[in-house]
C-alpha positions in Angstrom: -27.1 73.9 -55.7 -28.7 75.9 -52.8 -26.5 76.7 -49.9 -26.8 75.4 -46.2 -27.8 78.7 -45.3 -30.7 79.1 -48.2 -32.6 76.2 -47.1 -32.2 76.6 -43.5 -33.8 79.6 -43.8 -36.4 78.1 -46.1 -36.8 75.1 -43.4 -38.4 78.1 -41.1 -41.6 78.4 -43.5 -41.4 74.9 -44.4 -41.7 73.7 -40.7 -44.1 76.6 -39.7 -46.2 78.4 -42.1 -47.9 80.5 -40.3 -44.7 82.1 -39.7 -44.8 83.9 -43.0 -48.1 86.0 -41.4 -45.8 87.1 -38.6 -43.7 88.3 -40.9 -46.2 90.3 -42.9 -47.9 91.9 -40.4 -44.8 92.5 -37.8 -42.0 93.6 -39.6 -43.4 94.2 -43.2 -46.8 96.0 -41.6 -49.0 94.5 -44.2 -52.6 93.9 -43.4 -53.5 89.9 -43.1 -56.8 89.0 -43.1 -58.1 86.3 -40.6 -57.4 82.8 -41.4 -57.9 79.8 -39.7 -54.9 77.8 -41.1 -51.6 78.3 -42.9 -50.1 75.6 -45.3 -47.5 74.8 -47.9 -49.0 74.8 -51.5 -46.8 73.6 -54.8 -44.1 76.0 -55.5 -44.2 74.9 -59.1 -45.7 78.0 -60.9 -45.4 77.3 -64.6 -48.5 78.6 -66.7 -48.6 78.2 -70.8 -45.0 78.1 -71.2 -42.9 75.1 -71.5 -40.0 76.5 -69.1 -41.0 75.4 -65.5 -40.8 78.1 -62.9 -40.4 77.5 -59.0 -40.6 79.8 -56.3 -38.4 78.6 -53.1 -41.7 78.1 -51.1 -45.4 79.2 -51.5 -47.6 79.6 -48.3 -51.4 79.7 -48.4 -53.7 81.6 -45.3 -57.0 79.6 -45.6 -60.2 80.1 -44.2 -62.4 77.4 -45.7 -60.7 78.9 -48.9 -57.5 80.6 -49.8 -57.7 84.3 -48.3 -54.3 85.3 -48.7 -50.8 84.0 -50.4 -47.3 84.6 -50.0 -44.4 83.6 -52.1 -41.3 83.0 -50.0 -38.0 83.8 -51.7 -34.5 83.8 -50.3 -31.9 85.5 -52.2 -28.0 85.1 -51.2 -26.8 86.9 -54.6 -28.1 89.1 -57.3 -29.9 87.2 -60.1 -31.1 89.1 -62.9 -33.4 86.6 -64.0 -35.4 86.8 -60.4 -36.3 90.3 -62.0 -38.1 88.3 -64.8 -39.8 85.4 -62.6 -40.8 87.3 -59.7 -43.7 89.3 -61.0 -44.9 86.1 -63.1 -44.6 84.0 -59.6 -47.3 86.4 -58.0 -49.6 86.8 -60.9 -49.7 83.0 -61.4 -50.6 82.5 -57.9 -52.8 84.7 -57.8 -54.9 83.0 -60.8 -54.4 79.7 -59.9 -55.7 80.6 -56.2 -58.2 83.2 -56.6 -56.8 85.6 -53.5 -54.2 88.5 -52.9 -50.7 87.5 -53.2 -47.4 88.9 -52.1 -43.7 87.9 -52.9 -41.3 88.2 -49.9 -37.4 88.3 -50.2 -35.3 87.4 -47.5 -31.4 87.9 -47.8 -29.2 88.3 -44.9 -26.8 90.8 -47.0 -27.5 94.4 -47.1 -26.5 94.8 -50.5 -28.8 92.3 -52.0 -31.6 93.7 -50.0 -31.1 96.8 -52.0 -31.4 95.5 -55.0 -34.1 93.1 -54.8 -36.2 96.3 -53.2 -36.2 98.1 -56.5 -39.4 98.3 -58.2 -39.5 96.0 -61.5 -40.6 97.8 -64.7 -43.1 95.8 -66.3 -43.8 98.0 -69.3 -46.6 100.8 -69.7 -45.6 102.6 -66.7 -46.7 99.6 -64.5 -43.9 98.1 -61.7 -44.0 95.5 -59.5 -42.3 96.0 -56.3 -41.1 92.9 -53.9 -41.7 93.0 -50.3 -37.9 92.7 -48.9 -36.5 91.7 -45.5 -32.8 92.3 -44.7 -30.7 92.9 -42.1 -32.6 96.2 -41.4 -35.7 95.0 -41.5 -35.1 91.8 -39.0 -34.9 92.8 -35.6 -31.6 91.5 -33.2 -32.9 89.3 -31.0 -30.7 89.1 -27.8 -33.3 88.5 -25.2 -33.4 84.5 -24.3 -37.1 84.9 -23.4 -38.1 86.6 -26.5 -36.2 83.8 -28.4 -37.9 81.0 -26.7 -41.2 82.8 -27.3 -40.9 83.1 -30.9 -37.6 80.7 -31.9 -38.0 81.0 -35.7 -37.6 84.6 -35.5 -34.6 84.3 -33.1 -33.3 82.0 -35.9 -33.7 84.5 -38.9 -32.1 86.9 -36.5 -29.2 84.9 -35.7 -28.8 83.9 -39.7 -28.8 87.4 -40.4 -26.6 89.1 -37.8 -24.3 86.5 -36.5 -22.2 85.7 -39.3 -20.5 89.4 -39.6 -18.0 90.0 -36.7 -19.9 92.5 -34.6 -20.8 92.8 -31.0 -24.3 91.5 -31.7 -23.0 87.9 -33.1 -22.5 86.4 -30.0 -25.7 87.5 -28.1 -28.0 86.8 -30.8 -26.5 83.0 -31.3 -27.1 82.5 -27.4 -30.4 83.7 -27.9 -31.3 81.5 -30.7 -29.9 78.5 -29.2 -32.2 79.0 -26.2 -35.2 79.2 -28.7 -34.0 76.2 -30.5 -33.9 74.3 -27.5 -37.7 75.1 -26.8 -38.5 73.4 -30.0 -39.4 69.8 -30.7 -36.5 67.2 -30.8 -36.5 66.6 -34.7 -36.2 70.5 -35.2 -33.6 70.9 -32.6 -30.9 68.8 -34.8 -31.7 70.7 -38.0 -31.6 74.2 -36.4 -28.6 72.9 -34.2 -26.3 72.0 -37.1 -27.7 75.0 -39.2 -26.4 77.7 -36.8 -23.4 75.9 -36.3 -22.2 75.8 -39.7 -23.6 79.3 -40.4 -22.5 81.6 -37.8 -19.1 83.3 -37.7 -16.2 83.1 -35.8 -17.4 85.9 -33.2 -20.5 83.7 -32.4 -19.3 80.1 -32.1 -18.3 81.2 -28.4 -22.2 80.5 -27.8 -21.4 76.6 -28.0 -19.7 76.8 -25.1 -22.7 78.1 -23.4 -25.1 75.6 -25.0 -28.7 74.7 -23.5 -28.5 71.3 -21.5 -30.6 70.1 -24.1 -28.7 70.6 -27.2 -25.5 69.0 -25.8 -26.5 65.6 -27.1 -25.9 66.9 -30.7 -22.3 67.7 -30.2 -19.7 64.9 -31.3 -17.0 63.6 -29.2 -14.7 65.9 -30.4 -17.0 68.9 -30.1 -17.6 68.5 -26.5 -13.8 68.0 -26.0 -12.9 71.3 -27.6 -15.9 72.6 -25.7 -14.3 71.2 -22.4 -10.8 72.5 -23.4 -12.2 76.1 -24.3 -14.3 76.0 -20.9 -11.3 75.2 -18.8 -9.0 78.2 -20.8 -11.9 80.5 -20.2 -11.9 79.7 -16.5 -8.0 80.2 -16.5 -8.2 83.3 -18.2 -10.8 84.5 -15.6 -8.5 83.5 -12.9 -5.7 85.5 -14.2 -7.5 88.7 -14.6 -9.0 88.3 -10.9 -5.5 88.2 -9.8 -4.4 91.2 -11.4 -7.4 92.8 -10.2 -6.8 92.0 -6.5 -3.4 93.0 -6.8 -4.5 96.5 -8.5 -7.1 97.0 -5.9 -4.7 96.8 -3.2 -1.9 98.8 -4.6 0.7 96.1 -5.2 2.8 96.8 -8.1 3.1 94.1 -11.0 6.0 94.3 -13.6 4.8 93.2 -17.2 7.7 90.1 -16.4 5.9 89.1 -13.3 2.4 89.4 -15.2 3.7 87.5 -18.0 5.5 84.5 -15.5 1.7 84.6 -14.1 -0.3 84.1 -17.1 2.1 81.0 -18.3 0.9 79.2 -15.0 -1.7 76.2 -15.0 -5.1 76.7 -13.2 -4.0 74.8 -9.9 -0.6 77.1 -9.7 -3.0 80.2 -10.1 -5.5 78.9 -7.5 -3.0 79.1 -5.0 -1.4 82.3 -6.6 -4.9 83.8 -6.2 -5.0 83.1 -2.2 -1.5 84.7 -1.6 -2.5 87.4 -3.9 -4.9 88.6 -1.1 -2.1 88.7 1.6 1.3 89.4 0.0 3.3 92.7 0.4 5.0 92.6 -3.0 4.3 90.9 -6.4 7.9 89.0 -6.4 6.2 86.8 -3.0 3.4 85.4 -5.6 6.0 83.2 -7.4 8.1 82.0 -4.4 
């Protein structure tokens, strides 16, 4: 059964087929002919054999007639059967629509990208080589303005780079959520829940900084957890500010007093912060 991540990446193409042209031109550096429209085509690519072969998605770029085509495959694991079906997909689609066809494999795993990019020997010295977009080929988008201008690419960036515990996980998710907030409402709900389910722990903090338009997709429990997380973050920030003030004023603070201050409530910390501006010794903070 296809996973949520698999279906989510495919949804980017199903909702906006012309996104394939952007991937080909901007990321894979493939020359794409002029076209007036992009549309999904039948993904069943059966020829004379009784077995049905079905690609994840087939996109046609048309200018009165098909001028270019792309088979779009999302691959989350190695599958030796694809080494036989992928060349057939491209040849079958090329014969059906009578235009050039390429096959793009998209994967969030570098190991799978390396596997998929290997030339497939057809026999007689002939080879078929898929076009592959893996983590190294998908840009890390952290700029929210860029994400709003190209939300599908920002989503693909987050789905690729936000699962792992890296320095990019949080900013790419924040940017992707900004892109989602700029999309039509019916797409917002799909991509919001996709991101929420797909990103790793390092990126989940992004949901504490949601654009206002996306708050409606949070459950009551989620909203309560978000309020608690924000309150905890504010308390931690206030505690750090107290220690920064004391350090700047040259007031020595023992580990015991630091621990006792850190255990205080937010209201108590506000009073301690005010005292930190004028006391002469750390002991006075807790009087």
